[in-house]
N, C-alpha and C positions, 0 to 999 in steps of 0.2 A: 337221482337217477343211477341205477346200478351199472357198473362197468360191464361191458360185453367182452368176453374172452375172445382173443384173436387166435384162431387156429394156426399153429406153426406149419411152415412148409417143411415137409418131411424128406423130399427128394429134390435134387437139382440135376438137371441134365446140361451138359456142356453144349453151348451153341456152336455147332461146327465141329470139325475133327482136328483142327490145327493144334499142335502142342505149343504152349507158350513157355519158353525156356530161357533162362538167363544166358545160355550158351549160344543162342541164335538171335537175340534181340539186337537192335541197332545200338551202336556205341554211344550215340547221342540221343537223349530222351526226346528232343524236339523232332528228330527224324522218326522215332518210334511213335510219337503222338500223331504226327501227320499220317502215318500208315493207318493207325486205328481210326483217326477222324475220317479218313477216306472210306474205310469200311462202314462206319456209322452213317456217313452221308448217303450211302447207297441203300441203307436199311431202315434208318429211323425216319418216320414220316414227318415229324414237325420239330423245329427248333433243335436240331442236332448240336447247335453251338451254345445251348443253355448250360450255364454252370452256376453252382452254388458258391457264393463268395462270402467268406467269414472274415470279419474285422473285429478289433478290440481296441478301444481308446486307452487313454492314460489310466483310467480306473480299472482296466483289465476285464471289464464286462463284455463278453462276446456278443456279436449279433451277426446274423446271416440273412442272405436274400439271393434270389436268382437274378443273374445278369447275363448278357449275351456276349460271347467272344466275338470280336469284330475283326481281329487281325492277329497274326502271329508270325514270328520270324526266329532267327537263331538266338535273339536276345530274350524273347519271352512272349507273353500272352497279353493282348490289348483289349480293354473294354472302355466304354465311355459313360460319363455320368455327370451329375451336378456336383461341383466341388464343395458346395455348401450343404449337401445332403448328409445324413448321418454317417454313411460310409466314408464320405469325403472328409468330414470332421475327424472321424476316428483314424483315418489314414494319416492325417496331418499330425496327429499325436503319436501314432505308432504305425510305422510303415510296413510291419510284418502282417501278411495275410495268408489265408488258406483258400483254395478253390477246389471244387469237386465236379467232375463230369460223370454222369451215369447213363449208360445206354443199355436199358433192360433187354432190348431185343437181341443184343449180342452178349448179354451177361458180362458187361465190361464196365469198369470204373477206373477213373484216373484221378489221383489226388496230387495236388500241387501245393507247396509252401515256398514262400520267398518274400522278398521286399518289393514294394511298388514304387515307381517313379512316374511323374507326369510325362506324357509324350510331348513332343514339340507342338507349338501353336500351329505350325504348318500342317502337321498330321491331323490335329483336331479340326482345323478349318476344312481340310480336304474331306474328312469324313462327314462333318456337319453339312457341307454343301451337297453330299450325296443322299441325305435323308429326305423323305417326303416333306413338303411344306408344313403339313399338319404336325409332324413330329418336331420340326424346328420351332414352330409356334409354341408347342407344349413345353419345350425346354426353356423357352424365353420367359414364359409367364408363371411357371410353377416354382414356388419356393420349396423345393423337394424336402420331404421329411418334416416340415414345419406344420404346426396346427393352423388350419384355416377355418373360417366361419361355416362354410357350407359349399356345395357344388356350384351354386349360383354365383358365388364370389369368383370362382375360377372361370366360369363361363363369361362373366362380365369382362375379366381381364383379357380373355381370348378375343372377344368382340372389339374391345378398345384397341388392341394391338392391330387387328385386321383393318380397322378403320384408319389407323395411322400410316398404313403402308400403301405405296403405289401398287405393289403387287406382292402376294404372299411369299413369293420366292425370294424377295429382296431382304428378308430377315438375315441379320448377321450373327456370327457365333457370339453367344453371351460370354462376358469376361469370366463368369464363374462356372463355365461348362467346358468339358474336354475329356481327354483320354488319360488312362493310366496303363502302364505296362508292368505286369508281374514278372520280376526277374527271379526265376526259380532256383532254389538251392537243393530241393528234394522233389522228385516226381515218382509216384508209385503207380504202377499198372497192376490192376486186379482183373483176373479172368476167372469167372465162375466155373467150378468143376463138379463132377459127379461126387455124391456122398460128401459134399463140402470139403473136398480136397482141392481147394482153390489154388491157383497160381498167383503169387504176389512177387513182383519184381520191383526193387527199389533202386533208383538212381540217386546218388548223393554227390553234390559238387565238391571237388577237391582242387582248389586253385582254378585253373582253366579246363581241367579234365573232370570226368565223371567216374565214380566207382559204381559197380553193379552188384547187387546182392539179392538172394532169394529170401523171402520172409515166410515164416510158418503161417498157414491159413488161420 
């Protein structure tokens, strides 16, 4: 099958008129991220908290997938998953990760790099309890990222678990499931500009402080 040529985008218009400058950004990238996230939450129709998470295990082979940001604070960005999944296994071998948010409606991208640490079991239990029962059941029965015989196998496990419970909401946090917090050491904010003169502002951690630089587009 012959490859189809993809027509390049020849022009780009800035979304809005606000100038994005290293002279006016917040001193802390977490504060700046919250500002952009709030803008995106008012504009993006679905899953504004979706981020592409990249991991690489001891063999150095990278893998990436979409996950959902579930919390953030001054320390970092929190997501939840199965610790036995591919990303969980790779994180156990190499805690350095990269994450990317892209909000096309605003022509904005945020790139994050740093190390990850597991959140406390209390944090994981609190979030797990807030999930719909169906999502909790899925987390309990799925050997995430492992090969399984077929869908029927998964559905049987779902049915068996439901039959063993007095009520679907009684399911407890699995031992191999919980949260990770990305502790960023670099955060880059990208704002699309006309004629590809994009604005790129990079925060780099230096001790307890952050340095701010402008990058060429």
